[in-house]
C-alpha positions, 0 to 999 in steps of 0.5 A: 514525534507527533499525531497528524489529523486531516479534517474534511480536506478538499482539493480542487485543481481549477474546477476539477475536484480531486479530494472530496472531504477526507478525514483521517487521524494518524496516531503518534509513532504510527506507520500509515500507508496511503495506497491506491491507483494512480490519480486517486489523490494520495500524493496530493494529500501528502503534499498538502501535509508537507505544505507543498500544495494549498488546501481548498477546504478543511484543516490539517493539524500536526501535534494538535497545531493547525498548519494550514497557513504554516510554511513548509519549513516551519512544519517540522516534517521531512520528506523523501521523494521518489527521485532522491533529489540529491545535490550532484555537486555535494558529497553524501555527507554534505547532502545529509547535513545541508538542511542543518546548515541552512538552519545555521546549526553549529558545525560540530552538531551537524557532523555529529548528527550526520555521522550518527545517521550514517551509521544507522543507514550503513553509509559511514564509509560513503560520506565523501562520495558523490551521488553519481558514485552510488547505486540506486539503493544507496542514493535512496538511503542518502535521501532518507538520511537527509530526512533523519538528521533533521529529527522531524516530528513526521516523516513523509515518503512519496513512492520512494522505491518506485525507481528501484529494481524488484530485489532492491525494493524488497530489501529497502522495504525491510530497511525502512520498516526496521528504521521506523521500529528503531526511531518510532517517528510518525510516518506517512508513506504513499505508494501504489504498490499494495504489497509495499502497503501490506508489508510495511504499514501499521494501518492502511488507508485505501484511496480511490477517486479522492476518497478513503474506501477503507481504513484498517490494519493490513490483514483486516483489509485483506480478510474483510474488505468493505467493498469490491474495490478494496477486495480487488486492490488488496492482495497479490494475485488479485481476488477472483470475482465472478458475476452470480445470483445468490441462492440463500436457500441452497447456501450457494451462488449460481455463476458460470452455470455452476453452484459455488458454495458460500459460508454463513450469510446474514445479509443478502436476499434470494435471487440477488445479483452478487459478485462472488469473490474468492482469493487464489489460495482459498481453492482446494485443487483435486479431490472431490469437487463440483467445479471442473476447470481446464488448466491454461497456464502453470507457473511454478514458483518453488514453494507454491504454484500458480495456475491460470484455469478456465471455467466456462469463459472465465479465467481464474488464478489458483495458488496451489501450495507446494509443487503441482503436477497439473499441465496445460490442457488438463481438467482439474476439480476445484473446491472453494473454501466456503468460509473464505468466500466474499460476497458483494452486492453487484449494484453498489459493490458493498460487502454483504 
């Protein structure tokens, strides 16, 4: 196991800068997820750690050893790709042991390591099959097994679940997390799926436009987003955000011709233009409420119900616990939980 450190990392493709001085310390044994929209630079950062991309400026260290000029094969890392990258003419066992064979390890050691890893991943009955004879989830486990047999200091995952169907993605998320808890190997995992990030990470680095917007534990980012980008990116369904004007004297925000309650607020000024954010589950539906809304869509999920409602010209998503009697076209009342409201400066997007 090892710690990983990025120090003022910059990267440009030609004259186009894509990473703007990223600094990030990953602890020994930590599961760090880099999450962000396509093109934010997360995969480029991972590939630089793997030695597959050159660094324009800054330093990358693994276990306190600067690896800028160290070949990929000498960094003691193992990478799992989105595309599995299995050799079609090799069996599962041969695929898993190939890196050890290249290292000129003894045949007995290779067989032992492959068998041990296959048992961990429930692949021991598939060792003589070829990749074409496996399902997508089994192929991804083989790709993970090929990384595990090397016993690297750091595991790197580059969107490994993107090619799987929804049900299999959920199952594989749990498998990868359980594997990390068992092996305790430092892991850097790249994804654009914030649900993956929330459910798997010890800490998350939210990236946007080549910068880290916020770093923290999953629930810390969910409960206290540093800015509007993080607030809208983390959470599914996404946070509802309205344009409004702050009225500190009345403890509310005026938006859509209505008064929306806020909790205790230390920052902000009277009359300031703000973004009023409230997550779908932080609305009380029905009962006394000053805000009326028209139900547009009802989506029953079983344990909860998602409602798309319209207030003035704005659409909001509401998550009602349990089952709802609401019907499209019906008028309902909403009461945002003031203590759970998020306010952001309209100009900078920073949290108030």
